[in-house]
C-alpha positions, 0 to 999 in steps of 0.5 A: 920798209919799201919792197924792191922793185923785183916785187912789183912784177906780174906774170899772170894773166887776166880772166877774159870772158865775152860779154853777155848783156842781159837786161833782166839783170842791168837794173841790178848791176848797174850800180853808179852808172847813173853817176857815169852818165853824168860824168861820162855821156856817150853822145856829144852835141858837135854844134854846141861845142864847135860853134857855140850854143845855148849861150856858151862859148865854143870848146876851147880845145876841140882836138880834145872832145870825146869820140867813140868808135864802135869799130875800135877794138883791142886785144886783152892787156898783156902782163908787163914789168912795172918798175916805179920811178919813184924807186930812184928818187932822191927824196930830198927832191933836188930836181923837183925844188932846186934849191935856187927856185925856193928863194925868191922865184914864186915857188909856193908848196901848201899842204891841204891837210896832214896826210893828203893833198898839196897845191904847188905853183912856180914849177912847170912839170914839162921843163922836169929832167928824168931825175925830177919826174921820179922825184915827182912820182915819190912826192906823189906817193907821199901826198897822195894827190897834187895840184899843180897850177899854171901849167902848159901841159893842155897846150902840148901836142896830145902826143907830147903829153902821152909821152910824158905820161909814159915815162911813169908807166904803160899807158892804159886804154879805157874800155868805154869812155871817150877818147881824143880822136886818134889817141886812145890813151887819152880819157876825155872828161866832158860835159858839154855846154847847156848839158842839163842832165844833172837836173834829170839825175837830181830828180831821183837822187840826192848826190853825185858822189861815188868813190872809186879808184880807176879800172881796179878791175885791170890785172895791173891797176893804174899807178900815177894818174894825171888829169889836166883842165881844159875848161871848167864851170865857174863854181863847181866841179871839184874833186874829192880825194880820200887817203886810203893809207890813212884810212888803214892806219885808222883801224885797230891792230886786231882789225888790220890783221884780220883784212890781211890775207883776204882777197876781193874781186873787182869787175868791168863787167858792169861797165861794159854792160852799162855802156852797151845798153846805153848805145855805147861801145866797149874796146876790149872785152871785160875782166874780173881780177881778185886783189888783196883787200890791203895792198902795200905800196911798191916805193913807200911801203905803206898799206892802204885799203884797196876796195871801192864801191865803183868795181869791187863786187865781192870778198873771196871765200865769205858768204855773201851777207859777210862780204856785204857787210864788210865791204859796207863798213869799209866803203863807209870808212873811206867815204865819211873819213873827212879827216883824211880827205882833201877836196881839190878846186880846179883852176884853168891850167891845172894839172893833178896827179894822184896815186891811184894805189892808195887813194879813192876819188870822187868827181861832184856834178854840183853846178846846174848852169849849163857851163862846160867842164872838160879835163883830160886823163892820162892813166899810167898802169903800175904793178899788180896789187901785192900784199906784205905780211901783217906788222902790228 
């Protein structure tokens, strides 16, 4: 049974420490930063993006091009009370899927796998009432990731898109990523026209897969996350998602019980140091936070594995070798679990919404023809991760 909303509040503060870049340690700490360099470059070829260049057309959404202002600084995040709107949802979803829309209206609901991933056509997100949005939150918590096709989200004024996201929680400002100018609550995923950096990447690496849960180092991690397509390559650039609740269920009861009570350290320091080392910015001092390895979803009550190789550093109370071995098992369990993963293929005018608390994901940089990939993310924050007692 899901916990009450009051159990999802937080009153703790984050551990804020000034940044100190140590070049001698960067090679050991950057980890997947080479992947980040491909996915989140820290420079923009304005001529290519605004005028077209290298055989590519100009950007269709120039107001969504990424910017980085080194003078933009923000104080540490303060705790806030998050009550998930899914608590209020009628789980028959009458306002999300009204009965009249299911008969001859063209609404299509396709489940991609038994436990994770759904594709929906024929429903316009921006037309949902507050009741419909609450039901949307519950649906995504249940299906983990949902792709809505043929949406008008990208054509909204950015301020209206952000207002939509605020219904689901306080919007996160990313400490290092590019943003749409004047809108720090956006995060821009952008690989520009004619970008050939992936060729250099593959000269030294075999894969761009980098499983993670977004900014899990924050005290209050993201809840639902919205990512919408602005432009995409003709083929490629899909996103993989893993169901961390099904991954937990696959473990033996004895192993599940052993994980309960353990906490892991999640750190933003490597991301911040990597950004500074590459000439990027840091908008807010990096933090470390401890979170339970098994977290409970506040609405569904499901338990999920909550560690990821992008930001998790160690298990509290274990020796290094013990921590490394256990984390490697959990990382591999999630990464190799193709039978509890879904692959989302991007289409124009697609909005993908996932529950960051119970999933992990990885972008795929697998196209080499220089086509632009341009998306925008809105990231409402949720509750501080919490654990409920083990039950066999």
